N, C-alpha and C positions, 0 to 999 in steps of 0.2 A: 178873620182868616178863613180862607176856603180850605176844605178838606174833602177827602174821599174816604168812604167807609167800605172796607173790602176784607175778604178772607186773607189771612196771613199766608205767606209762602216761605219756603226754606231760605230764600234770599233775604228775607226780613229778619232772620233769627238773631244776627249780631246786634242790630239796632234794638230789637225787642229786649234782648238780654241787658243792654245798656239801660233801658227804661226801667226794667225790673230791678237792676242794681241800684239805680237812683232811689227807687221807692224803698228798698231795703235799708239803704243808708239813712234816708230821712226818718224811717220808723225807728231805727236804732238811736239816732240823735235825739229823738223825742221820747225815748224810753218806752216805745210801744213794742209789743211782743207777738204780733200776728205773723210777720215774715222774718226769716232768719237765714242762715247759711244752708239749712236743709230744705227750705221751701220759700218760694218756688225755685226749682232748679231748671237748668237747660233741658233736662230730660222731660220735665212737665210740659215745657213750651213745645218741644219737638213732638211730643205725644198729642198735644192740642192740635198742632198744625197737620200732622198726619191723619188725625181723625176728622179733619175739616171743621174743627171747633174754634180754632184761633182766628181772631179778627183784629184788624188794625184800623185806626184813623190815621190817614196819611196826609201830609202837607207837602206839596211839590214832590210827590212820590215817596217820601221818607216817612216811616211810621213815627207818630208822636204820642200814640196811646195804644194799649193792648188789652185784650180781654179774651177769655174763653167762654164762648156762648154754646151752652149745651141744651139741646132740645129733648134729650132722652132721660132726664132726671138726675138725681144725686142720691146714691144709696144712704148717705148719712141723714137725709131728710125723711127717711122712713120712720124714724123714731124721733119725736120731738117732745120736749118738756114744755107743754103748752098746747096750742091748737093752731093749725093752718086755717086760713080763710076758706080754702076749698080743697077738694081731693081730685081735681081735674088735672090733666097733663099740664106741664109747666116748662118754662125756660128758666135756666139758672145761669148766672154770670159768676165766673170765678176769675181770680188773678187780674182784676182791673188795675192798671197802672198808667199814669199819665206822665209824660216827660216834664222834667223840671222847667224846661224852656217855655212851656205853655200853661203850667199850673195856675189856677186862680182865674181862668177865663171861661169856665163853664164846660170844658171838654169832657169831664166825667159825666155830667148830666147829658150832654149830647151823645156820648157813647151809649149810655143806657137807653136813650130815646131810640137809637138805632136798633138796639136789642129788642125793644118793644115792637118795632116795625117788623123785624124778622119773625118774632113769635106770632104776631097777628097774621102775617102772610102765610104762616105754616098752620094756621087754624088753632093756635094755642092762645089762651086768654088768661093765663096766670104767669106771673114773674116772681120767682123766689130767689132770695139771696141771703147770705149770712156774712157777718163780719165780727171782728173782735170787739169786746166792750170798750177798748180804749182807742178805736179807730174813729176819732171825732170827725175827720173829714168825710169819711164814708157815711157815718151816721147822719151828718148834715145833708148829704146828697139824698139819702133815702127819705128823710123827712121832707125835703123840698119836693121830691117826686111823688109823694103821697103813698109811700109804702107803710104797711101796718106791722107793728111789732107782734110777733106770734109766739115767741118763747125762745128756748135754747135748743140747739142741736149739738151733737158731740162727734168730734174727730179724735183719733188717737192722741193728738197733741193738745187737746183741750176743748172746752165748750166755746160756742160762738152764738151770737145773737141772731135769731132767724126772723126774716121779714118776708112779706108777700104783698103783691099788688095785683089786683084783678084788672085785666086790660079790656 
């Protein structure tokens, strides 16, 4: 399947929210607790888009995956129970979601490879990410892509497993 990777626009919001809702429902069915009614919300996605951090993979112009690509760091990463691989500037990916219609075909990995390209083009050579302990799909993607487990970070809603990959 051919796709384009681009910044999300306000016109994409409805489709992005459909993808996010699918992911929330899947997590709920599987008894996972990373996303719920309070996160991520439409306000989170709108803020991503307005800040220029929202990205989509699109097929025939329609988004099939979404993520927030942040080049300015994540305050929660300032304190880690463990150790990061580096202290250099980094890219972080939040809210990665792939449409049910294309899950299982490697689009999560492809999205993350695009994030790596953005980072390197910006002169950034570290990619940090976090996920919940029970998000087995994301844990598999991180392992497949060569991320290193660095410890735990903390948000108001709980701890997350932290990973880093040097690019």
